[in-house]
C-alpha positions as CSV (number, residue, x, y, z in Angstrom):
1,M,21.9,-47.3,54.2
2,N,20.3,-47.1,50.8
3,K,23.6,-46.9,49.1
4,E,23.9,-50.6,49.7
5,K,20.7,-51.2,47.8
6,R,21.1,-51.5,44.1
7,I,18.1,-51.2,41.8
8,A,18.3,-52.3,38.1
9,M,15.7,-50.6,35.9
10,I,14.9,-52.1,32.5
11,V,13.4,-50.0,29.7
12,M,13.5,-50.9,26.0
13,N,14.4,-47.5,24.5
14,P,17.6,-45.4,24.7
15,C,16.3,-43.5,27.8
16,V,17.3,-40.1,26.5
17,H,13.9,-38.5,26.5
18,D,11.8,-40.9,28.6
19,S,10.9,-38.4,31.3
20,R,9.1,-40.9,33.5
21,V,12.0,-43.4,33.7
22,I,14.5,-40.6,34.2
23,K,12.5,-38.9,37.0
24,E,12.0,-42.2,38.8
25,A,15.7,-43.1,38.5
26,E,16.9,-39.7,39.7
27,S,14.4,-39.7,42.6
28,L,15.6,-43.1,43.8
29,A,19.3,-42.1,43.3
30,G,18.6,-38.9,45.3
31,A,17.3,-41.0,48.1
32,G,20.6,-42.9,48.2
33,Y,19.9,-45.9,46.1
34,C,22.4,-47.1,43.5
35,I,20.6,-47.1,40.1
36,R,21.5,-48.7,36.8
37,V,19.1,-48.1,34.0
38,V,19.6,-50.9,31.4
39,C,18.3,-49.5,28.1
40,L,18.9,-49.8,24.4
41,M,21.9,-48.6,22.4
42,H,21.2,-45.9,19.8
43,E,23.3,-44.1,17.3
44,G,24.9,-40.9,18.8
45,V,24.3,-42.0,22.4
46,P,27.2,-43.3,24.6
47,Q,27.1,-47.0,25.7
48,Q,27.5,-46.0,29.3
49,E,27.0,-42.6,31.0
50,F,26.3,-41.2,34.5
51,I,23.8,-38.4,34.8
52,N,22.5,-36.9,38.1
53,G,23.7,-39.9,40.0
54,V,22.1,-42.5,37.6
55,E,24.0,-44.9,35.5
56,Y,22.6,-45.5,32.0
57,Y,24.0,-48.8,30.6
58,R,22.9,-49.4,26.9
59,V,22.8,-52.7,25.2
60,Y,22.1,-53.9,21.6
61,Y,18.7,-55.4,20.8
62,R,18.2,-57.3,17.5
63,I,15.0,-58.9,16.4
64,P,15.5,-62.1,14.4
65,F,13.6,-63.0,11.2
66,N,14.5,-59.6,9.7
67,L,13.5,-60.8,6.3
68,K,13.4,-58.6,3.3
69,Y,10.6,-59.4,0.9
70,K,10.4,-57.4,-2.4
71,K,9.0,-58.3,-5.8
72,I,11.5,-58.9,-8.5
73,K,10.5,-57.6,-12.0
74,F,11.3,-60.1,-14.7
75,N,12.3,-59.1,-18.2
76,A,9.9,-60.9,-20.7
77,A,12.5,-60.6,-23.5
78,D,15.0,-62.6,-21.4
79,N,14.5,-66.3,-22.3
80,T,16.6,-67.5,-19.4
81,Q,14.7,-65.4,-17.0
82,K,11.5,-66.6,-18.6
83,T,12.2,-70.3,-18.1
84,T,13.0,-69.8,-14.4
85,S,10.4,-67.2,-13.6
86,L,7.9,-69.8,-12.4
87,F,10.4,-71.1,-9.9
88,R,11.3,-67.6,-8.8
89,K,7.7,-66.7,-8.3
90,I,7.2,-69.8,-6.2
91,Y,10.3,-68.9,-4.2
92,L,9.2,-65.3,-3.6
93,K,5.7,-66.5,-2.7
94,L,7.2,-68.9,0.0
95,M,9.5,-66.1,1.2
96,G,6.5,-63.8,1.5
97,I,4.6,-66.3,3.5
98,L,7.6,-66.9,5.8
99,Y,8.0,-63.1,6.2
100,Y,4.3,-62.8,7.1
101,F,4.4,-65.4,9.8
102,A,7.7,-64.2,11.1
103,K,6.2,-60.7,11.6
104,K,3.2,-62.3,13.4
105,L,5.5,-64.3,15.6
106,I,7.7,-61.4,16.8
107,P,5.1,-60.1,19.3
108,F,5.1,-63.5,20.9
109,I,8.9,-63.8,21.3
110,K,9.9,-60.2,21.9
111,Y,9.2,-60.5,25.6
112,H,11.7,-63.3,25.9
113,L,14.2,-61.7,23.5
114,T,14.6,-58.9,26.0
115,Y,16.1,-61.4,28.4
116,F,19.1,-62.2,26.1
117,S,19.7,-58.5,25.5
118,V,19.8,-57.3,29.1
119,K,20.7,-60.3,31.2
120,N,24.4,-59.7,31.4
121,A,24.0,-56.0,32.1
122,I,21.7,-56.8,35.0
123,L,23.6,-59.7,36.5
124,S,26.9,-57.8,36.4
125,F,25.3,-55.1,38.5
126,S,24.3,-57.5,41.3
127,P,21.0,-55.8,42.0
128,D,18.9,-56.0,45.1
129,S,15.7,-55.4,43.1
130,I,14.6,-55.0,39.5
131,H,12.2,-52.3,38.2
132,A,10.5,-53.4,35.0
133,H,9.2,-50.6,32.8
134,D,6.4,-51.8,30.5
135,L,5.2,-55.4,29.9
136,V,8.0,-56.1,27.4
137,T,10.5,-56.2,30.3
138,L,8.4,-57.9,32.9
139,P,9.1,-61.6,32.0
140,T,12.8,-60.8,32.0
141,A,12.7,-59.0,35.3
142,V,10.7,-61.8,37.0
143,T,13.0,-64.5,35.5
144,I,16.1,-62.8,36.8
145,G,14.4,-61.9,40.0
146,K,13.6,-65.5,40.7
147,K,17.2,-66.5,39.9
148,L,18.7,-64.0,42.3
149,N,15.8,-64.2,44.8
150,I,15.2,-60.5,44.7
151,P,12.0,-58.4,44.5
152,V,10.6,-57.0,41.2
153,V,8.5,-53.9,40.6
154,Y,6.2,-53.7,37.6
155,D,5.8,-50.2,36.2
156,A,2.8,-50.3,33.8
157,H,3.1,-47.2,31.6
158,E,0.2,-48.3,29.5
159,L,-2.9,-50.4,29.6
160,E,-1.1,-53.0,27.5
161,E,-4.2,-55.1,26.6
162,H,-5.9,-52.1,25.0
163,R,-3.1,-49.8,23.6
164,M,-2.5,-48.5,20.1
165,P,-2.3,-49.8,17.5
166,V,-5.3,-51.9,18.3
167,Q,-4.2,-55.5,18.3
168,N,-6.1,-58.6,17.2
169,F,-7.5,-61.1,19.7
170,I,-4.5,-63.4,19.6
171,I,-2.0,-60.6,20.6
172,R,-4.4,-59.3,23.3
173,S,-4.7,-62.8,24.7
174,L,-0.9,-63.1,24.8
175,V,-0.7,-59.8,26.7
176,V,-3.3,-60.9,29.3
177,Y,-1.5,-64.3,29.6
178,L,1.8,-62.7,30.3
179,E,0.5,-60.1,32.8
180,R,-1.5,-62.8,34.6
181,K,1.5,-65.1,34.7
182,Y,4.1,-62.7,35.9
183,I,2.4,-60.0,38.0
184,P,1.9,-62.4,40.9
185,Y,5.6,-62.7,41.2
186,T,6.1,-58.9,41.7
187,S,6.4,-57.1,45.0
188,G,4.7,-54.1,43.8
189,T,2.9,-52.6,40.7
190,I,2.6,-49.0,39.8
191,T,0.8,-47.3,36.9
192,V,-0.1,-43.9,35.5
193,S,-3.8,-43.4,36.1
194,N,-6.6,-44.3,38.5
195,S,-8.7,-46.1,35.9
196,I,-5.8,-48.3,34.7
197,A,-4.9,-49.1,38.3
198,Q,-8.5,-50.3,38.9
199,Y,-8.6,-52.2,35.7
200,L,-5.5,-54.1,36.5
201,A,-6.7,-54.9,40.0
202,N,-10.0,-56.2,38.8
203,K,-8.5,-58.1,35.9
204,Y,-5.8,-59.9,37.8
205,K,-7.3,-60.0,41.3
206,I,-4.3,-58.1,42.8
207,N,-4.0,-55.2,45.2
208,E,-4.7,-51.9,43.4
209,P,-1.5,-50.6,41.9
210,I,0.0,-47.4,43.2
211,V,-0.8,-44.5,40.9
212,V,2.3,-42.5,40.0
213,Y,1.4,-39.7,37.7
214,N,3.9,-38.7,35.0
215,S,3.8,-35.1,36.2
216,P,6.7,-32.6,35.8
217,D,9.2,-31.7,38.5
218,I,9.1,-28.0,39.3
219,Y,12.4,-26.1,39.8
220,P,11.3,-22.6,40.9
221,D,14.8,-21.2,40.9
222,D,15.8,-22.7,37.5
223,K,14.5,-20.3,34.8
224,P,14.9,-21.0,31.1
225,I,16.8,-18.4,29.1
226,T,13.6,-17.7,27.1
227,D,9.9,-18.6,26.9
228,V,7.4,-19.5,24.1
229,K,5.9,-16.0,23.6
230,T,9.3,-14.3,23.5
231,E,10.6,-17.0,21.1
232,L,7.8,-16.2,18.7
233,N,8.1,-12.4,19.2
234,L,4.3,-12.2,19.3
235,P,2.4,-9.0,20.3
236,H,1.0,-9.3,23.7
237,D,-2.6,-8.9,22.5
238,I,-2.6,-12.0,20.3
239,P,-4.0,-15.1,22.1
240,L,-1.4,-17.9,22.0
241,I,-2.4,-21.6,22.1
242,V,0.3,-24.1,22.9
243,Y,0.5,-27.8,22.1
244,V,3.3,-29.7,23.9
245,G,4.8,-32.9,22.7
246,R,5.0,-34.9,19.5
247,A,2.5,-33.9,16.8
248,Q,1.4,-37.3,15.5
249,A,-1.5,-39.6,14.7
250,S,-4.3,-40.1,17.3
251,R,-3.5,-36.9,19.2
252,G,-6.1,-34.7,17.5
253,V,-3.5,-32.6,15.6
254,E,-5.6,-32.6,12.3
255,E,-8.7,-31.6,14.2
256,L,-6.8,-28.8,16.0
257,L,-5.4,-27.5,12.7
258,Q,-8.9,-27.6,11.1
259,A,-10.2,-25.7,14.1
260,M,-7.7,-22.8,13.4
261,Q,-9.7,-21.7,10.4
262,Y,-12.5,-20.7,12.8
263,L,-10.0,-18.8,15.1
264,P,-8.7,-16.0,12.9
265,N,-7.3,-13.9,15.8
266,Y,-5.3,-16.8,17.5
267,H,-1.8,-18.1,17.1
268,L,-1.0,-21.8,17.6
269,V,2.4,-23.1,18.5
270,F,3.6,-26.7,18.6
271,V,6.5,-27.3,21.1
272,G,8.1,-30.7,20.6
273,P,10.1,-32.9,18.2
274,K,8.9,-33.3,14.6
275,V,7.7,-36.7,13.5
276,D,8.8,-36.8,9.8
277,R,6.1,-39.2,8.6
278,F,3.4,-36.9,10.0
279,H,4.9,-33.4,9.7
280,S,4.6,-33.0,5.9
281,K,1.0,-34.0,6.1
282,F,0.3,-31.4,8.8
283,I,2.1,-28.7,6.8
284,Q,-0.1,-29.5,3.8
285,I,-3.2,-29.1,5.9
286,V,-2.0,-25.7,7.2
287,E,-1.2,-24.5,3.6
288,D,-4.6,-25.8,2.3
289,L,-6.4,-23.9,5.1
290,K,-4.3,-20.8,4.5
291,V,-3.4,-20.4,8.1
292,S,0.4,-20.8,7.8
293,D,1.0,-17.3,9.2
294,R,-0.8,-18.2,12.5
295,I,0.9,-21.6,13.2
296,S,4.4,-22.2,14.4
297,F,6.6,-25.2,15.2
298,L,9.3,-24.9,17.8
299,P,11.8,-27.6,18.9
300,P,11.5,-29.3,22.3
301,V,13.1,-27.9,25.4
302,S,14.7,-29.8,28.2
303,I,12.4,-31.7,30.6
304,R,13.1,-29.4,33.5
305,H,12.3,-26.2,31.4
306,V,9.0,-27.2,29.8
307,V,6.7,-25.8,32.5
308,P,8.3,-22.3,32.7
309,Y,8.9,-22.2,28.9
310,I,5.2,-22.6,28.0
311,S,3.8,-20.6,31.0
312,T,3.6,-17.4,28.9
313,A,1.1,-18.9,26.5
314,D,-2.6,-18.1,27.1
315,L,-3.9,-21.6,27.1
316,G,-2.9,-25.2,26.4
317,V,-4.6,-27.8,24.2
318,Y,-4.4,-31.6,24.0
319,F,-6.8,-33.7,22.0
320,L,-5.9,-37.4,22.3
321,Q,-8.4,-39.4,20.4
322,N,-10.6,-42.1,21.9
323,T,-9.2,-44.9,19.7
324,C,-8.7,-47.5,22.5
325,L,-9.3,-48.0,26.2
326,N,-5.7,-47.1,26.9
327,H,-6.4,-43.6,25.5
328,Y,-9.7,-43.4,27.3
329,Y,-8.0,-44.0,30.6
330,A,-4.9,-42.0,29.8
331,M,-3.5,-39.3,32.1
332,P,-0.7,-37.8,29.9
333,N,2.2,-35.8,31.2
334,K,1.3,-33.0,28.8
335,I,-1.9,-32.3,30.8
336,F,0.1,-32.0,34.0
337,E,2.7,-29.8,32.3
338,M,0.1,-27.3,31.1
339,V,-1.9,-27.2,34.3
340,L,1.2,-26.8,36.5
341,A,2.4,-24.1,34.1
342,G,-0.8,-22.2,35.2
343,L,-2.5,-22.5,31.8
344,P,-6.2,-23.0,31.2
345,V,-6.5,-26.3,29.3
346,V,-8.9,-27.4,26.6
347,G,-8.9,-31.2,26.7
348,P,-10.5,-34.3,25.2
349,D,-13.6,-36.0,26.5
350,L,-11.7,-38.9,28.0
351,F,-12.5,-40.4,31.4
352,D,-9.5,-39.6,33.6
353,I,-8.5,-36.3,31.9
354,K,-12.1,-35.1,32.3
355,Q,-12.2,-36.1,36.0
356,F,-8.9,-34.3,36.6
357,L,-9.8,-31.0,34.8
358,D,-13.2,-31.0,36.5
359,K,-11.8,-31.7,39.9
360,T,-9.1,-29.0,39.6
361,K,-11.3,-26.6,37.7
362,T,-8.5,-25.8,35.4
363,G,-10.0,-26.5,32.0
364,I,-12.8,-27.3,29.6
365,I,-13.7,-30.6,28.0
366,V,-14.7,-30.8,24.4
367,D,-15.6,-33.4,21.8
368,Q,-12.1,-33.8,20.4
369,T,-13.4,-35.1,17.0
370,K,-15.1,-31.9,15.8
371,P,-13.0,-28.9,14.8
372,E,-15.9,-26.5,15.1
373,L,-16.5,-27.5,18.7
374,I,-12.8,-27.4,19.4
375,A,-12.7,-23.8,18.2
376,E,-15.7,-22.9,20.3
377,A,-14.1,-24.4,23.4
378,I,-10.8,-22.6,22.8
379,S,-12.7,-19.3,22.5
380,E,-14.6,-20.1,25.7
381,A,-11.5,-21.0,27.6
382,F,-9.8,-17.8,26.5
383,A,-12.8,-15.7,27.6
384,K,-12.8,-17.5,31.0
385,K,-9.0,-17.6,31.4
386,D,-9.0,-15.4,34.5
387,I,-11.4,-17.9,36.1
388,L,-9.7,-21.1,34.9
389,K,-6.1,-19.9,35.5
390,P,-5.2,-20.9,39.1
391,S,-4.2,-18.3,41.5
392,P,-0.6,-18.5,42.9
393,E,-1.9,-20.1,46.0
394,A,-4.1,-22.6,44.1
395,L,-1.2,-23.4,41.8
396,G,1.0,-24.1,44.8
397,R,-1.6,-26.5,46.1
398,L,-1.7,-28.2,42.7
399,I,2.0,-28.6,42.5
400,E,2.1,-30.0,46.1
401,Q,-0.6,-32.5,45.3
402,Y,0.2,-33.5,41.7
403,G,3.8,-32.4,41.0
404,W,6.6,-34.9,40.8
405,G,7.7,-34.3,44.4
406,A,4.4,-36.0,45.5
407,Q,4.8,-38.8,43.0
408,A,8.4,-39.5,44.0
409,K,7.3,-40.0,47.6
410,K,5.0,-42.8,46.5
411,I,7.9,-44.6,44.8
412,L,10.2,-44.2,47.7
413,Q,7.6,-45.4,50.2
414,L,7.1,-48.5,48.0
415,Y,10.8,-49.4,48.0
416,V,11.1,-48.8,51.8
417,K,8.2,-51.3,52.2
418,I,9.6,-53.8,49.8
419,Y,13.1,-53.9,51.4
420,A,11.5,-54.0,54.9
421,V,9.5,-57.1,53.9
422,N,12.5,-58.7,52.0
423,K,15.1,-58.4,54.8
């Protein structure tokens, strides 16, 4: 019966590494729904492809007012240039002002620009419902949903009002205006943590959104060809710390690297894509601290292999900084990946992460801003690893409660309910 139900998902990225969108789409496809993910075109990625029963249909997205403003140096010896320099300077000043205001306007119009980018790809699919990933797609989803008289689901990956980079009052007011305007027209809202769900419910006077954790799917019979300790060829007696994901700003990477100077017997490995604008800075810190021989960088592995790949490490770390309320309420997929890999975790003093690690007794919370305290917490976690590491039975219960299988059931139940109401 579900084969007759067509769900159009919208996400404004190429959807190559977006694990949450991919898992949701594949879970719905596995339940018999026909799924088209409308996403953005990117160099080296096919315009259309079918993977695990999901169609990925990529479109081009262009932002207007792509003005280039650069100063032109005038040659003082050039008399012609000299006579016109005043007019040129006035022209450049005006262009600079226009460029400034164009950049300020883009956040106001990007939500509606999405509509013109994805409209045809959605309408040609003739969907029975639309699934909007993030606020940037919600106005488009609701507009088309009204036109087709079909239900819309809002998937709030972030607490948009309070996410990084911290926005000014005007932009935050716009975000609140858009969510308040469009959420009432949705048939369901889901989000990533309990605190964000409660915040949205209180802010917009709606039923509390369904919490769908961005946890990994576990494939017990699908083993990777290698693992992190084998990859590094480390002796068994060297404690191995693993960091999973992008090493970038606001994730406590600098503090973690600083902590390594207090952990002479430990090895730290980063598993994930390099972010060029940050990587060179991190390498410089490593060299300045003279810890290069104890820190490694490995490329990312496929989504389905992350958990078994990192499971041979001794403990996992993640130090998201408390720079905004979105971070304070975060429940990142990396925490779930490390815990479901059976690793003791040293995590940041952030509300939802602390509650989760305390409840599951799988980690230690530390002030993520102080390298010395991070080092102490890592040493403590390693000393207590036999206590913090879940037993096979306890790990099975954690997977059953928090793994993607449990999260997928929530999404499937939501869609069954939506289609029952909208018969």
